[in-house]
C-alpha positions as CSV (number, residue, x, y, z in Angstrom):
1,M,-24.3,-17.6,12.8
2,I,-21.8,-16.0,10.4
3,R,-18.3,-15.0,11.6
4,H,-16.9,-12.3,9.3
5,T,-13.1,-12.0,9.4
6,V,-10.6,-10.0,7.5
7,V,-6.8,-9.8,7.8
8,F,-5.0,-6.9,6.3
9,T,-1.9,-4.7,6.0
10,L,-2.1,-0.9,6.0
11,R,-0.2,1.4,3.8
12,H,0.9,3.4,6.9
13,A,4.1,2.9,8.8
14,K,3.8,0.5,11.7
15,G,3.0,2.4,14.9
16,S,2.3,5.7,13.1
17,L,-0.4,8.1,14.0
18,K,-2.2,7.3,10.8
19,E,-2.2,3.6,11.6
20,K,-3.6,4.4,15.1
21,A,-6.2,6.7,13.6
22,F,-7.4,4.1,11.1
23,L,-7.8,1.5,13.9
24,R,-9.6,4.0,16.1
25,D,-12.0,5.1,13.4
26,A,-12.7,1.5,12.3
27,K,-14.5,1.0,15.6
28,I,-17.5,2.7,14.0
29,L,-18.2,-0.7,12.5
30,A,-19.1,-2.0,15.9
31,E,-21.9,0.6,16.1
32,I,-23.7,-1.0,13.1
33,P,-26.9,-2.8,14.2
34,D,-26.5,-6.6,14.4
35,V,-22.7,-6.5,14.7
36,K,-21.7,-8.8,17.6
37,K,-18.4,-9.5,19.2
38,F,-16.4,-6.9,17.1
39,E,-12.7,-7.4,17.7
40,Q,-9.6,-5.7,16.3
41,L,-6.6,-8.0,16.4
42,R,-2.9,-7.7,15.8
43,Q,-1.5,-10.6,13.8
44,T,1.4,-12.3,15.6
45,S,2.2,-15.5,13.6
46,P,5.3,-15.6,11.4
47,K,3.3,-17.8,9.0
48,N,1.9,-14.8,7.1
49,D,2.7,-11.2,6.7
50,Y,-0.6,-9.5,7.4
51,D,-0.6,-7.1,10.3
52,F,-4.1,-6.8,11.6
53,G,-7.5,-8.6,11.7
54,F,-11.1,-7.6,12.3
55,S,-13.6,-10.2,13.5
56,M,-17.3,-9.9,14.1
57,E,-20.4,-12.1,14.2
58,F,-23.9,-11.9,12.8
59,A,-26.9,-13.9,13.8
60,D,-27.7,-14.9,10.2
61,Q,-27.3,-14.0,6.5
62,A,-29.9,-11.2,6.7
63,A,-27.9,-9.5,9.5
64,Y,-24.7,-9.8,7.5
65,T,-26.3,-8.5,4.4
66,G,-27.6,-5.5,6.4
67,Y,-24.1,-4.8,7.6
68,N,-22.7,-4.8,4.1
69,V,-25.1,-2.2,2.8
70,H,-25.3,-0.1,6.0
71,P,-24.3,3.5,5.3
72,K,-21.5,3.5,8.0
73,H,-19.9,0.4,6.5
74,V,-20.2,1.7,2.9
75,A,-18.7,5.1,3.9
76,F,-15.8,3.5,5.9
77,V,-14.9,1.2,3.0
78,R,-15.2,4.1,0.4
79,D,-13.4,6.8,2.5
80,R,-10.8,4.8,4.5
81,W,-10.5,1.1,3.6
82,E,-10.0,1.6,-0.2
83,H,-7.3,4.3,0.4
84,E,-5.5,3.0,3.4
85,V,-5.4,-0.8,3.2
86,E,-2.6,-2.2,1.1
87,R,-3.9,-5.7,0.8
88,F,-6.4,-8.0,2.6
89,L,-8.0,-11.4,2.8
90,E,-11.6,-11.7,3.8
91,I,-13.1,-15.0,5.1
92,D,-16.6,-15.6,6.3
93,Y,-17.5,-18.7,8.3
94,E,-20.6,-20.6,9.4
95,P,-20.5,-23.4,12.1
96,V,-20.4,-26.9,10.7
């Protein structure tokens, strides 16, 4: 199993319609085959200054690779993520 996570901060004002639209439209990622347990999370810790997180799971490396090249993912990254995300940190995990 691979857990794919990313924490990020948007370029939009907090609570703005653009912020809400980004989060709403990002739910398309959950429709990609092999995506399991898709979650959108609001960061609450004062230990870092990211605002949001996405988390999802994949059965194996093949499923994760399929997600990365899926047209819906590629389009979302190209059309939204690259323009609206100010900064991010991506971490992928496997159980030990």
